[in-house]
C-alpha positions as CSV (number, residue, x, y, z in Angstrom):
1,M,64.3,23.0,65.3
2,T,65.8,26.1,63.7
3,E,63.8,28.5,61.6
4,K,65.6,27.4,58.5
5,S,64.9,23.7,59.2
6,F,61.2,24.5,60.0
7,L,60.8,26.3,56.6
8,K,62.4,23.3,54.8
9,F,60.0,21.0,56.6
10,L,57.0,23.1,55.6
11,F,58.2,23.0,51.9
12,V,58.4,19.2,51.9
13,I,54.9,18.9,53.4
14,A,53.5,21.3,50.8
15,W,55.2,19.4,48.0
16,L,53.7,16.1,49.3
17,I,50.2,17.7,49.5
18,Y,50.6,19.1,46.0
19,S,51.7,15.7,44.6
20,A,48.8,13.9,46.4
21,V,46.1,16.4,45.3
22,F,47.2,17.4,41.8
23,T,49.5,14.6,40.5
24,Y,47.3,11.6,41.5
25,P,44.3,12.4,39.2
26,L,46.7,12.7,36.3
27,N,48.2,9.4,37.0
28,A,44.7,7.9,37.6
29,Q,43.5,9.3,34.3
30,S,46.6,7.9,32.5
31,Q,45.7,4.5,33.9
32,Q,42.1,4.7,32.6
33,E,42.8,6.4,29.3
34,K,44.6,4.3,26.8
35,R,47.5,6.3,25.3
36,I,47.9,6.7,21.6
37,E,50.9,4.7,20.4
38,L,53.3,6.1,17.8
39,L,54.5,3.2,15.5
40,N,56.6,5.1,13.0
41,A,57.6,8.5,11.7
42,D,60.6,9.2,9.4
43,V,61.2,12.6,11.1
44,L,60.2,13.6,14.7
45,E,60.9,17.0,16.0
46,G,59.6,19.0,18.9
47,D,57.7,22.2,18.2
48,E,56.9,24.3,21.3
49,R,55.0,26.7,19.0
50,L,52.3,24.1,18.8
51,G,52.1,23.7,22.6
52,R,53.8,22.0,25.5
53,N,55.4,18.7,24.6
54,A,54.1,19.0,21.0
55,A,55.9,17.4,18.1
56,R,55.9,17.5,14.4
57,L,55.9,14.1,12.6
58,I,56.8,13.8,8.9
59,G,56.9,10.8,6.5
60,N,55.2,7.4,6.8
61,V,53.5,8.3,10.0
62,R,51.6,5.5,11.8
63,F,49.6,5.6,15.0
64,K,47.8,2.8,16.9
65,H,44.9,3.3,19.3
66,E,42.4,0.7,20.5
67,D,42.0,-1.7,17.5
68,A,42.8,0.9,14.8
69,I,45.9,1.7,12.9
70,M,46.1,5.3,11.5
71,Y,48.3,6.4,8.6
72,C,49.2,9.8,7.3
73,D,51.9,11.9,5.5
74,S,52.5,14.2,8.5
75,A,51.0,15.0,11.9
76,Y,51.1,17.2,15.0
77,R,51.3,15.1,18.1
78,F,50.1,16.5,21.5
79,S,51.3,13.9,24.0
80,E,49.9,15.5,27.2
81,E,46.5,15.8,25.6
82,N,46.7,12.3,24.1
83,R,45.7,13.5,20.7
84,F,47.1,14.3,17.2
85,D,46.2,16.1,14.0
86,A,47.0,14.2,10.8
87,F,47.5,15.6,7.3
88,G,47.7,14.1,3.8
89,N,46.6,10.6,2.7
90,V,45.1,9.9,6.0
91,H,43.9,6.3,6.4
92,I,42.2,4.6,9.4
93,I,41.9,0.8,9.4
94,E,40.0,-0.9,12.1
95,N,40.0,-4.7,12.6
96,D,40.8,-5.2,8.9
97,S,37.1,-4.7,8.2
98,L,36.6,-0.9,8.2
99,S,38.5,1.7,6.2
100,I,38.2,5.5,6.4
101,T,40.3,7.8,4.2
102,G,40.6,11.6,3.9
103,N,42.9,14.6,3.8
104,K,42.8,15.6,7.4
105,L,42.1,13.9,10.7
106,I,41.7,15.3,14.2
107,Y,42.0,12.4,16.7
108,T,41.4,12.5,20.5
109,G,42.4,9.5,22.5
110,K,40.4,10.5,25.6
111,N,37.1,9.6,23.9
112,S,38.5,7.7,20.9
113,L,36.9,10.2,18.5
114,A,38.2,10.6,15.0
115,V,37.1,13.6,12.9
116,M,38.0,13.0,9.3
117,Q,37.7,15.9,6.9
118,Q,38.0,16.6,3.2
119,N,37.2,13.9,0.6
120,V,36.2,11.4,3.2
121,V,35.6,7.8,2.0
122,M,34.5,5.0,4.3
123,N,34.3,1.4,3.2
124,D,33.2,-1.7,5.2
125,G,33.4,-4.3,2.3
126,K,29.7,-4.0,1.5
127,M,29.2,-0.3,0.9
128,T,31.2,2.9,0.3
129,L,30.3,6.2,2.0
130,R,31.6,9.6,0.7
131,T,31.3,12.9,2.5
132,S,33.2,16.1,3.4
133,E,33.4,15.4,7.1
134,L,32.8,12.3,9.2
135,Q,33.0,11.7,13.0
136,Y,33.9,8.1,14.0
137,N,34.0,6.8,17.5
138,L,36.3,3.8,18.0
139,N,34.6,2.8,21.2
140,S,31.0,2.8,19.9
141,N,32.1,2.0,16.4
142,Q,29.7,4.7,15.2
143,A,30.2,7.2,12.3
144,V,28.2,10.4,12.1
145,F,27.9,12.9,9.2
146,S,25.9,16.1,9.0
147,T,27.2,17.8,5.8
148,G,25.6,15.4,3.3
149,A,26.9,12.0,2.1
150,E,26.6,9.5,-0.8
151,I,26.5,5.8,0.0
152,T,26.9,3.2,-2.8
153,D,26.9,-0.6,-3.0
154,A,26.6,-3.0,-5.9
155,E,23.2,-1.8,-7.0
156,N,22.1,1.1,-4.9
157,K,23.1,4.8,-4.5
158,L,21.8,6.6,-1.5
159,T,22.2,10.3,-0.5
160,S,21.3,12.1,2.6
161,M,22.2,15.3,4.5
162,R,22.6,13.7,7.9
163,G,23.3,10.1,9.0
164,I,24.8,7.6,11.4
165,Y,26.6,4.4,10.6
166,H,26.9,1.7,13.3
167,S,29.7,-0.6,12.2
168,P,29.0,-3.7,14.4
169,T,25.4,-4.0,13.1
170,K,26.3,-2.7,9.6
171,M,23.2,-0.4,10.0
172,L,23.0,3.1,8.4
173,F,20.5,5.7,9.7
174,F,19.6,8.7,7.5
175,R,17.6,11.9,7.9
176,D,16.8,14.9,5.8
177,S,16.5,14.7,2.0
178,V,17.0,11.0,1.8
179,K,17.2,9.6,-1.8
180,L,17.8,5.9,-2.8
181,D,18.5,5.2,-6.5
182,N,18.1,1.6,-7.7
183,P,18.0,0.2,-11.2
184,R,14.3,-0.6,-10.7
185,Y,13.1,2.3,-8.6
186,R,13.8,5.7,-6.9
187,L,13.0,6.3,-3.2
188,N,12.6,9.7,-1.5
189,A,12.1,9.8,2.2
190,D,12.3,11.9,5.4
191,S,14.3,9.2,7.2
192,L,15.7,5.8,6.3
193,K,17.6,2.9,7.9
194,Y,19.6,0.7,5.6
195,H,21.3,-2.6,6.5
196,T,24.3,-3.1,4.3
197,I,24.5,-6.9,4.9
198,T,20.9,-7.8,4.0
199,K,20.5,-4.7,1.8
200,T,17.2,-3.9,3.4
201,A,15.8,-0.4,3.7
202,F,13.6,0.6,6.6
203,F,11.7,3.9,6.3
204,T,9.5,6.0,8.6
205,G,7.8,9.3,7.8
206,Y,7.0,10.6,4.4
207,T,8.3,8.1,1.8
208,I,7.7,7.8,-2.0
209,I,9.0,5.0,-4.1
210,E,8.8,5.5,-7.9
211,S,9.2,2.6,-10.4
212,K,11.5,3.1,-13.4
213,A,9.4,0.6,-15.4
214,S,7.2,1.8,-18.3
215,D,4.0,1.8,-16.0
216,S,5.5,4.7,-14.0
217,S,3.8,3.4,-10.8
218,W,4.8,4.7,-7.4
219,I,4.2,4.0,-3.7
220,Y,3.5,6.3,-0.8
221,C,3.8,5.3,2.8
222,T,4.9,6.5,6.3
223,D,6.3,3.1,7.5
224,G,7.7,0.1,5.9
225,W,10.8,-1.9,4.7
226,Y,12.2,-3.1,1.3
227,E,14.7,-5.9,0.7
228,T,16.6,-4.7,-2.4
229,E,17.9,-8.2,-3.2
230,S,14.8,-10.3,-2.7
231,G,12.5,-7.6,-4.1
232,K,10.1,-8.1,-1.1
233,S,8.6,-5.1,0.7
234,W,6.1,-4.1,3.3
235,F,4.3,-0.8,3.6
236,G,2.1,0.4,6.5
237,K,0.5,3.5,7.8
238,N,-1.4,5.4,5.1
239,S,0.0,3.4,2.3
240,Y,-1.1,3.6,-1.3
241,I,0.1,2.5,-4.7
242,V,-0.5,4.6,-7.8
243,A,-0.3,2.6,-11.1
244,K,-1.1,3.6,-14.6
245,E,-4.8,3.4,-14.3
246,Q,-5.4,2.4,-10.7
247,T,-4.7,3.6,-7.2
248,L,-4.6,1.1,-4.3
249,Y,-5.0,2.2,-0.6
250,A,-4.6,-0.1,2.4
251,D,-3.5,0.0,6.1
252,S,-0.6,-2.3,5.1
253,L,0.7,-3.8,1.9
254,F,3.1,-6.6,1.2
255,Y,4.7,-6.8,-2.3
256,D,7.1,-9.2,-3.9
257,S,8.5,-7.6,-7.0
258,K,10.2,-10.7,-8.4
259,A,7.0,-12.8,-8.0
260,M,5.0,-9.7,-9.1
261,A,2.5,-10.5,-6.4
262,A,0.9,-8.3,-3.6
263,N,-1.1,-8.8,-0.5
264,A,-3.1,-6.0,1.1
265,F,-4.7,-5.8,4.6
266,H,-7.5,-3.7,6.1
267,N,-9.4,-0.7,4.8
268,I,-8.5,-1.5,1.2
269,K,-9.6,0.8,-1.6
270,I,-8.8,0.3,-5.3
271,H,-9.7,3.2,-7.6
272,D,-10.1,2.0,-11.2
273,H,-9.9,5.4,-13.0
274,P,-10.8,4.5,-16.6
275,N,-13.9,2.5,-15.5
276,K,-14.9,5.0,-12.8
277,A,-15.1,2.2,-10.3
278,M,-13.8,1.6,-6.8
279,V,-13.4,-1.7,-5.0
280,T,-13.1,-1.9,-1.2
281,G,-12.5,-4.7,1.3
282,Q,-10.4,-5.9,4.2
283,R,-8.2,-8.5,2.4
284,A,-6.8,-8.6,-1.1
285,W,-4.4,-10.5,-3.3
286,Y,-2.9,-9.5,-6.6
287,D,-0.8,-11.6,-9.1
288,E,0.6,-9.6,-12.0
289,N,1.9,-12.7,-13.8
290,K,-1.4,-14.5,-13.7
291,R,-3.2,-11.2,-14.2
292,Y,-5.8,-11.6,-11.4
293,S,-6.8,-10.0,-8.1
294,I,-9.0,-11.2,-5.3
295,I,-10.8,-9.1,-2.7
296,T,-12.6,-10.6,0.3
297,R,-14.1,-9.6,3.7
298,Q,-16.7,-6.9,3.2
299,A,-15.7,-6.8,-0.5
300,M,-17.6,-4.2,-2.5
301,M,-17.4,-2.6,-6.0
302,A,-18.9,0.8,-6.6
303,Q,-19.4,1.6,-10.3
304,Q,-20.4,5.0,-11.6
305,M,-23.4,4.6,-14.0
306,D,-25.6,7.3,-15.5
307,N,-24.9,10.0,-12.9
308,D,-25.6,7.4,-10.3
309,S,-23.6,4.7,-8.6
310,M,-24.1,0.9,-8.5
311,F,-22.8,-0.9,-5.4
312,L,-22.0,-4.6,-5.6
313,H,-21.1,-6.9,-2.7
314,A,-20.1,-10.6,-2.5
315,D,-18.1,-12.8,-0.2
316,T,-15.3,-12.7,-2.8
317,L,-14.6,-10.4,-5.7
318,F,-12.3,-11.8,-8.4
319,A,-10.9,-9.8,-11.3
320,K,-9.1,-11.4,-14.3
321,W,-7.3,-9.5,-17.1
322,D,-6.7,-10.9,-20.6
323,S,-3.3,-11.4,-22.2
324,T,-3.3,-7.8,-23.6
325,N,-4.0,-6.4,-20.1
326,T,-6.7,-4.2,-21.5
327,K,-9.9,-6.3,-21.1
328,R,-11.1,-7.6,-17.7
329,Q,-13.7,-9.9,-16.1
330,W,-15.1,-9.3,-12.7
331,H,-16.4,-12.4,-10.8
332,A,-18.5,-12.1,-7.6
333,Y,-18.9,-15.3,-5.6
334,R,-21.6,-16.2,-3.0
335,H,-24.1,-13.9,-1.3
336,C,-23.9,-11.3,-4.2
337,R,-26.1,-8.3,-3.8
338,I,-26.5,-5.1,-5.8
339,F,-27.9,-1.7,-4.9
340,K,-28.5,1.1,-7.3
341,S,-31.1,3.8,-6.7
342,D,-33.4,2.4,-9.5
343,L,-32.3,-1.2,-9.5
344,Q,-31.4,-3.8,-6.8
345,A,-30.5,-7.5,-7.0
346,K,-29.4,-10.6,-5.2
347,T,-27.8,-13.7,-6.6
348,D,-25.4,-16.4,-5.7
349,S,-22.7,-15.4,-8.2
350,L,-22.1,-12.8,-10.9
351,V,-19.7,-12.2,-13.8
352,Y,-19.0,-8.8,-15.5
353,H,-17.1,-8.5,-18.8
354,N,-15.5,-5.3,-19.9
355,T,-15.6,-6.5,-23.5
356,D,-19.4,-6.4,-23.8
357,S,-20.3,-4.5,-20.6
358,M,-22.6,-7.3,-19.6
359,F,-23.5,-8.5,-16.0
360,R,-24.3,-12.2,-15.9
361,M,-26.1,-13.5,-12.8
362,Y,-26.3,-17.2,-11.8
363,G,-27.9,-19.1,-8.9
364,S,-31.5,-18.0,-8.3
365,P,-31.1,-14.3,-9.2
366,V,-33.7,-11.8,-8.1
367,I,-33.8,-8.3,-9.5
368,W,-36.0,-5.3,-8.4
369,S,-36.6,-2.5,-10.8
370,S,-38.9,0.1,-9.3
371,V,-42.1,-1.8,-8.4
372,N,-41.1,-4.9,-10.5
373,Q,-39.5,-8.0,-9.2
374,L,-37.7,-10.2,-11.9
375,T,-36.5,-13.8,-11.3
376,S,-35.2,-16.6,-13.5
377,D,-32.5,-19.3,-13.6
378,S,-30.0,-16.7,-14.9
379,V,-30.1,-13.0,-15.8
380,Y,-27.9,-10.9,-18.1
381,I,-27.9,-7.1,-17.7
382,Q,-26.5,-5.3,-20.8
383,T,-25.1,-1.8,-20.2
384,A,-24.2,0.9,-22.7
385,N,-22.6,4.3,-22.0
386,S,-22.8,3.6,-18.3
387,K,-26.6,3.0,-18.5
388,I,-28.7,-0.2,-18.3
389,D,-29.8,-0.9,-21.8
390,K,-31.3,-4.4,-21.8
391,M,-32.1,-7.3,-19.4
392,L,-32.2,-10.9,-20.5
393,L,-33.9,-13.6,-18.3
394,F,-33.3,-17.2,-19.2
395,N,-35.4,-20.3,-18.1
396,S,-38.4,-19.9,-15.8
397,A,-38.5,-16.1,-16.2
398,F,-40.9,-14.4,-13.9
399,I,-41.9,-10.7,-13.3
400,S,-44.2,-9.6,-10.6
401,S,-45.3,-6.4,-9.0
402,E,-47.4,-5.7,-5.9
403,V,-50.9,-4.3,-6.4
404,D,-51.8,-4.5,-2.7
405,S,-50.8,-6.7,0.2
406,M,-52.8,-9.6,-1.3
407,R,-52.7,-9.1,-5.0
408,F,-49.9,-9.2,-7.5
409,D,-49.5,-8.5,-11.3
410,Q,-47.5,-11.5,-12.7
411,I,-45.9,-12.5,-16.0
412,R,-44.1,-15.7,-16.6
413,G,-42.5,-17.4,-19.6
414,R,-39.5,-19.4,-20.8
415,N,-37.3,-16.4,-21.6
416,M,-37.8,-12.6,-21.3
417,T,-36.1,-9.5,-22.5
418,G,-36.5,-6.2,-20.7
419,H,-35.8,-3.0,-22.6
420,F,-34.7,0.2,-20.9
421,I,-34.7,3.8,-21.8
422,N,-32.5,6.0,-19.6
423,S,-32.0,3.0,-17.3
424,K,-35.8,2.8,-16.8
425,L,-37.8,-0.4,-17.8
426,H,-40.3,0.5,-20.6
427,R,-41.0,-2.9,-22.4
428,I,-40.8,-6.6,-21.6
429,D,-40.8,-9.3,-24.4
430,V,-41.8,-12.8,-23.3
431,E,-40.7,-15.7,-25.5
432,G,-42.3,-19.1,-25.0
433,N,-45.1,-20.3,-22.7
434,G,-46.2,-16.8,-21.9
435,Q,-48.7,-16.3,-19.0
436,S,-49.9,-13.2,-17.3
437,I,-52.2,-12.0,-14.5
438,Y,-53.0,-8.3,-14.7
439,H,-55.3,-6.3,-12.4
440,V,-57.5,-3.9,-14.3
441,K,-58.2,-0.5,-12.7
442,N,-60.7,2.2,-13.4
443,R,-59.9,5.9,-13.7
444,K,-60.0,6.3,-10.0
445,G,-57.4,3.7,-9.5
446,R,-59.8,1.1,-8.1
447,I,-59.4,-2.6,-9.1
448,T,-62.3,-3.7,-11.1
449,G,-61.2,-7.1,-12.3
450,V,-58.3,-9.5,-13.1
451,N,-57.2,-10.3,-16.6
452,R,-55.6,-13.7,-17.1
453,A,-53.9,-14.5,-20.4
454,D,-52.0,-17.4,-22.0
455,C,-50.1,-17.3,-25.3
456,T,-46.8,-18.3,-26.8
457,D,-45.2,-14.8,-26.8
458,M,-46.2,-11.5,-25.4
459,S,-45.0,-7.9,-24.9
460,I,-45.7,-5.8,-21.8
461,L,-45.5,-2.1,-22.0
462,I,-44.4,-0.1,-18.9
463,K,-45.2,3.5,-18.3
464,D,-44.5,5.5,-15.2
465,E,-43.2,2.3,-13.6
466,K,-46.6,0.6,-14.1
467,V,-48.0,-1.9,-16.7
468,S,-49.7,0.2,-19.3
469,G,-50.6,-2.6,-21.8
470,I,-50.1,-6.2,-22.8
471,K,-49.8,-7.5,-26.4
472,L,-50.4,-11.2,-27.0
473,Y,-48.9,-13.1,-30.0
474,Q,-49.7,-16.6,-31.4
475,A,-52.8,-18.4,-30.1
476,P,-53.7,-16.0,-27.3
477,E,-56.3,-17.0,-24.7
478,A,-57.4,-14.3,-22.3
479,T,-60.2,-14.1,-19.7
480,L,-61.3,-11.1,-17.6
481,F,-62.6,-12.0,-14.2
482,P,-64.7,-9.7,-12.1
483,L,-63.1,-8.7,-8.9
484,A,-65.7,-10.6,-6.8
485,E,-64.7,-13.8,-8.6
486,A,-61.0,-13.3,-8.4
487,K,-59.8,-14.6,-5.1
488,P,-56.1,-13.5,-4.5
489,E,-54.9,-17.0,-3.4
490,E,-56.2,-18.5,-6.7
491,F,-54.5,-16.0,-8.9
492,K,-50.9,-17.0,-8.4
493,L,-48.9,-18.3,-11.4
494,K,-46.7,-21.4,-10.9
495,G,-43.3,-20.3,-9.5
496,F,-44.6,-17.1,-7.9
497,S,-42.4,-16.0,-4.9
498,W,-42.6,-12.5,-3.6
499,Q,-39.2,-11.7,-1.9
500,S,-39.5,-8.0,-1.0
501,E,-37.9,-8.7,2.5
502,K,-34.7,-9.7,0.7
503,R,-34.5,-6.4,-1.3
504,P,-31.5,-4.2,-0.4
505,L,-32.8,-0.8,0.5
506,S,-29.4,1.0,0.7
507,K,-25.7,0.4,-0.1
508,E,-25.2,-0.5,3.5
509,D,-27.9,-3.1,3.2
510,I,-26.0,-5.1,0.6
511,F,-23.8,-6.5,3.4
512,E,-26.7,-8.2,5.1
513,W,-27.7,-11.5,3.5
514,K,-31.4,-12.2,3.9
């Protein structure tokens, strides 16, 4: 082989190696990467200033890639890079369901990424998104914006600085300064997901929903969802609702705005600001149309009274508003117990009226006021200016107090009225069939005798929480027995029942039924 032939042979071998090493990956890439197809252009001219194999396209330009058709007034096409830049009236249509328009488009076929700029509008038939720049991936069908956007549908307008839209699921994801405006409310959140088909908003993180109604109520939560069409919503994680006069806290809340009804679950707190009261429990229902609410499971109402607090517990607390929504009744059902520093009670059921500030107790009520125990078929407690003013005992009224472990002062009658000064009992009036047993003491406080009296009516005076005197009216009969003749077991009036073991000694004690 001559030297010239050998050099020619080496050149051929080198060309084959070059083709195998460098040309094959390009061919393989072209097989894997779907090329952008030019469908139309009124004018097509090469322009090497733009790059190798670059062309300028003018007039009614149309491209096709994947399942999308792209329109524009003019474009720069870069064939080797499988991309193009489009200008003027740019329009992307994908599967006849998604439309994106703008003034400029940078499209790369390698990753099917469209970057639409300037006056960008995206529409999927359910909602319209407007922004200054949008990235849309035809493979993942996902749109991303980071320069702020406004999204609108038939009822809602939503704005956010950053967001993602997933076309197959019709789901929008928003972050940073999220605002949702609805005819009925406004929503501000750190982050939000919105489903354009069901028109459901899902929120996580700091979220506030403000009502546009006259009550100016608002909701705070860090987790939840809201169906804008059905009006149903759920709120969890540190949720609370602030209404005109009340604030409701709960671990989770479910609200139906059309039915105007709510359910609350676990660690419930309702602050009634005008009445200086708070209701707690583990389960609650509220019906705005019927104007009632129900609280169960460790239900308790705390009412501020006379620089003190009264705590009321029952199996169920029921609140009912009148038609003017200004006057309310509280009902406590089964195992009702009350604790106040100077008054305690137990009864089967209780009713409290805002109109007359009266507590009405039914079902074997027992009341303890200092050293006195009061019982009857029913008891009314009248309050005024957040203080106990009067107590009314109806049918089989009985008052007793412990003298020692064996002896008790006792008063019974058909009806009784207890009068209070500064929430302290100072006089008791007995009406009908009055009877009393009173232990007389000397100056040293030693019992010297027992006074038993019967009359139609009587008044008992209380001083320093002790009986200081008894006045008898209409045919009184009284006998003073020496202590030696007064056996404790013989000096018990009919109906006497000492129930100190059932007395609540703290606000925690009201949850234990004895």
